[in-house]
N, C-alpha and C positions, 0 to 999 in steps of 0.2 A: 255655511253649513255643509254645502257640497264639497268644498275643499277639505273640511275636516274628515268627512267620510272617506274620501279618496285617500288621504294620508294615512288613516287608520288601517286601510286595506293594503297599505304598502305601495300605493300608486302615487308617484310624485309628478307634479305638472312639469312639462318641458319648459326650459327657459324661454322668455319672451323673445321673439324674433322681430327685429325692426326692419321692415321692408322699405328702406329709404335709399335712394340712389346716392352714392357717394363717389366723389372723384378726388384723388390725391395726386399732387404733382410733386415730384422729387427732382431737384436739380443736381446733377453730378458736376462738380466744379472741375474735376480732372479731365473728363471727356467732353464737357459742354453738351452732354446729352440731356434730354428731358424725358423722364419716364412718368407716364400717367397711368393710374390704376382706376378702373371704373367697373362697378358691378351693379347690376340691375336687381337689387334686393338680395340680401344674404340668403334668403330662403331658396333662391334659384341658383344653386352652385354649379349648374351645368354651363353657365355662360359667364365667364370672367374675362373681361377685355383688358389687355395690356398693350398700351401704345408707346412706342419708343420713337422719339424725334431727335435727330442729331443736328438740327439747325440747318440742314442742307435741303430742306423741303422734301425730304424722304421720310416716310412714316410707315411703320410695320405694325400689323395687328396680329396677335395670337389669341385664339379662343381655346381655353382649356376646358375640356369636358371632364368634370370630376363628379363621381357619383356621391350623392349625399350620404352621410353616415347613417347606418341603420339604427344606431343606439347612441344616445348621449349619456356619458358617464355622470353618475350622481356624485355628490360630495362624499358619501359613504364609500363608494367604490374607489374613489381616488385615494382615500385614506387606507383602504385595504390593499391597494396596489403597490405596496412597498416592494421594490424589486432588489434582489441581490444577485448580481451577475446574470441578469436577464431572467431570473426565476421569480414568478409572482408571489407564491406563498408555498407552504409546506406541501399542499396537495397538488400543486402544479409542478413539483420537482420530479424529474425523471433521471435517475442516476445513470441510465444507459444512453442518454442523449449526448451528443458532442458538446463539450463545454464551450462557453462563449469567450474563452480566453486561450492564450497560447502558452506553450512552454516558456517562451521568451518573456512573457509577462510575469510569470512566477519567478524566473531567474532575476529579473530586474528588481523585484521587490526585496530580495535577500541582500543584506548588507555585504559589502565586498570583503570584509575581514572574515566572514564566515567560510570563505573559500580557501583561506590560508591554512596550509598544513605545517604544523610545527613538530618536527621529528623528536626534539627533546621532550616536549610535552607528552607525545605518544609513548616514548620510552619510559617516562616517569610512571605512566600507568602500568606498563609491563613490570617494572621493578616493584611497584606496590602490590600487584596481584600475585606475582611469583613469591614475594616475601610472605604474603598471607597464606598461600598454599603450603609452603614449607613449615610455617609456624603452626598451622592447624595439624599437619601430619605429625610433627614432633610432639605436640601437646597430647594428641590422641594416643600415640604410641607410648608415651611416658606414663600417662594415667591408666591406659589399658583397662577401662572400666565400662561395663555394659550400660551404665547410665549416660556415659559420655559418647559412646560410639554412634547412636542414632543422631545426636546433635552434630557430630563430626560429619557423618555422611551427608546430611542435608546441607551443611555449610560448605563442605569441600566440593560436592556436586555443583553447587551454585558457582563456586570459584572456577571450576573447570569450564563452566559455561562462559564465565567472564573472559577466560583465556581465549576461548573460541572467538568471541566477539572482537577482541584485539587482532587476532589473526585474520578475521573477516575484514577488518579495516586494511590490513596489508594486502589482501586479495583485490580490494577495490582501488588501491593506490591512495587511499585517504590517510594512511599511516604516515607517509612521507612522500616527497616528490622524487625520491631516489629508488628506482626499481630494485637495485641490488639489496638495499637495506630492507625493503618490503619483503623480498624473497627470503632473506636470511631469517628475519624475525617471524615471518609467516611459517616457515618450516619448523623453527624452534617451538612456536606456540602450538601449532596444529599437530605436529608429530607427537608432542608430549601427551596429547589426549587422543591419539590414534585416529587422526584425520589426515588423509593424503592431501597435502596443501595444494599442489598444482591441479591434481585431479578435481578436487572440490572447487578451486578457484575458477576453472574453465567452465564447469557445469553451472556454477552460480552466476557467472557472466551471462550464460545462455538464459538463465532464469530472469535476470534483470532486463535483458534485451527483448524478451518476449512475455513479460509479465502480463497476466490477464488474458492470454491467448489459450484457447482450449487445447489445441494440439501441440503448439510449439513451446509452451511454458514448461519448465523443468521441475519445479518444486510445488507439491501440493496442488497441482492442477486437477480439475474435475475429470472424471472418467466419462467418455461418451457412452451413451446408452448401450450400444452394441458390445463394447468391451465390458461394461458392468454386468450385462446379462450373460456374458460368456464365463464369468467367474463362478466357481462352485460355492455352495452355501457357506461352507466353513471359511473360505477366503473372504467372502463378504462380511461375515460376522466378525472376523478378526480385524478387518480393515475399519469397521465402523462401530466398534464397541471399545470404550475406554476400559483399561489403560493400554490396550494392545497397540493402537496407532502411535502412542507416545514412546514406543520401543523400536520404531521402524528404522531409524537412521542408519545403524550399521548395515542392515540388510539392503537398504537403498544404495549405499555406497558400493555394494557388490553387484546388485542386480537391477537397480533403478526401479521405476514404477511399472505397473501392468500396462502392456501395450508398447513398452520401450525396452530395448536391449542395450547391453554394454555394461562396463564396469569402470569405476573411477580409478582402479588400480592397473588396468590393462592399457598399454599404449596404443594398441590397435583398435580400441573401442570406437564406435561411431560418434562418441561424444567429442572426439579430438580431431584436429587437423593434423596432417602428416608432420608439419613443422613444430608441433607441440609434443611429439612423442618423447623427446629427450627430457622435457620438463616433467612429464608424467612418470618416466622411469626414475628420475631423481626423487620425486616425492614418494614413490613406492618403496625405494631403497631406504629412505628416512623412516617411513612407517615400519618397515620390517626391522630396522635397527632398534626402534623403540620397543616393538613387540618382543624382540630377543632379549633386550635389557630387562623387561618385566618378567620374562620367564626365568632369567638368571637370578633376579632378586627373590623369586619364589624359593630357590635353593638356599639363599642366604638367610632370609628371615622366616621362611615357611610359607606355603601356599595360603593358609588360613589368614595369616597376618597380611599378606599382600591383597587378599580378597577384601579384607576390612579397610586397608589403607588406600587401595587404588580401585579394585574391582567394583565395589558397590558405589563409590562416588562417580565412577565412570558412567554407570547406568543412570545415576541421578543427573549427570550432565546431559545424557541422551534425552531424558524426559524433558528437561528444560528446553533443549534445542527444538524438539518436536512440538512441544506445547506452545512456545513463543512463535515459531515460524508458521504453524498451522493457523493461529489466531491472527496473524498478520493478514491473512487472506480469506478467512472464514469466520462465521459466528456473529456477524453483526445482526442487530435487531431487524433490519430491513435486508431483503435479498439484494445482493450485489451482482452486477452483470459480468459475464465472461464473453469474449469476442472471438469471431473468426473473420477471415477474408478481409474485405475492404473496410468493414466496420472497425477493425482493430487499428489502433495507433499507439505509439509509445506513451503518449500523454493519457489517453483514455484507459489504457491498461494499468498505468501507474496509479490512477485515481481510484482504482478498486481496492487498493491496499488500505489497511486500517491501523490507526494509532491505538496503543493500549497503555494504560497506566498500571505500573507494577509496584507502587508504593515505595518502600525503602529499597527494593531491588533495582529501581531505576538507576541509581548511582552505581550499584555493584556491577550490573551488566551493561554499563556505559550507554544508557538511554537508547538501547536498540528498539525499545517499544515506540519511539518516535520515528515511525517507519515510512510515512507517505513521502516526506521530503527526501529521506534516504533513498527510496526507490526511484524517484525522479532524478535526483542528483547524488549518486553514490560517491562522488569525489569529495563531498563535504565531510570533514572529520566528525567523529561522534560527539566531541565536546562543543560543537556548534549547532547540533541538530535542533535543540530546543529553541534557540534564538531564531534560527532560520525558519522554523515552522511558524512561530508567532508572527514573523514578518510576512509570511506567505498567506496566512489565513484570510486577510481581506480580499485577496485575489481569488482564492479557492472557493470562497463562499460556502454554499451548501455541499459542494463536492468534498469538503473536508468534514469528517465526522468526529466531533469532539469526543474523546474517550471518557468513559465513566470513571470518576475519581475512585481510587483504590484506598483501602485501609492500609495499615502497615504492611500486610501481606496480601497479594492479589487473589484472595480466595474467591472473590466474586466471578473471576474468569472461568472457574471450573464449570459453572452453570452454562456459560456460553459455549464451552467446549463440548459438553455432553449433549446439549440441545442441537448443536450443529452436526455432530456425528450421527445423531438420531434422524435428522431430517435432510441433510445435504448429501445425497448419494450419487447422482449422475446428472448429466445435462443431455438435452436432445441431440441426436445425430445431425439434425438439420437446423438451419437458422444461423445468422451471423451475430445476433445478440441473444444470448441464452442465460437462463437462470437455473439454479439447482432444483432438481425434482427429488421426490422421496419414493422409496420402494415400500409399498404398504406391507409386504411380507416381513421386511426387517423391522418396521415400526411395531407391528403386532407382536412379533416374537420378543422384541425388547420390552414391550409393555407386560407381556405374560411372564417374562423372567423376573420382572420387578414385583 
């Protein structure tokens, strides 16, 4: 009866402890030593005698002083203690804690063929995308119908974004192992959509080398509180109210983010090393050539036609770029850490990136939503990212955040974007592991405007 009452109250009896002296003798055939273990009752764990005799009439005793455990795990607790990479359960997981694995562990899990760069396969994607771009433009110009133009703008803006992603592979060297081919294709692809290839490539390299670092990251990094509070209200409102942040990329190329100076077009910018100035000049010349060509075409087909064929799709591409890159680092259901000082590492910073599912767009924009492995190993070609990610998941454990499945179009991500812009405003000026905080004034004004 007493046992039943105790069990109903959640109190379980401790396992029986047999206090019986035991001695065990083990013969080691290799060293001819004899090791005997003797304990005076298991309940007294403070005194555990180990005697070693080597047959030469010499005997040594060690007495281990071991504190008795304060708690004996029950069967239920053992069942709950399912560990994934050292993490007990959902509530025990701290995304800002150092992971129990190393970068080399992730690398070893990825199949070797995923690291192979096939230039012909990469070029085939370029041919495919360029052919689609010209086919769309020719069809829209031929039909010249206002029922067709909105569909064209959406499709062509997406294809411009696809061209950017292929140029992005060139910048990482994942397009091919030939630097000259990467540079030629990168300039062709990026200049066609008014992106200075080398200027972007160098700043993007800085982003990857410092991802997740509050001050040193280059793209979509958080504003420290002091910089945030130095902005006027209009600047804050523009920065954190959709769709304005989704139009930021061209302005970022010219002026960078608040608190940073320099331009992706100027060879003397503090973005670049002295030995990189020639590369920056080359890219700026290519960009200027493309801009001049577009102006010339305005005189040939007319400015309105060029606006419809190129201008509006260009801004569609900008919105795709800002939308995708922002959501790579923001908008998760749980707050993700940002780092400073000794707490930052390449691995910990890379693990704060987020994979996203874009439905049918995944194939069009070359699986760039598969972003965690890309950030850790940018040399992996885009056509191997999905396989590499699947192979790495068992190692990453809860540090990998499975993306929510999308419908044909990633409409569900708009909610993530709006929520993040509303809540993720700045991080503290102090602390080496920090999380986004909200400005109540911006939140209240956003609620009132709605």
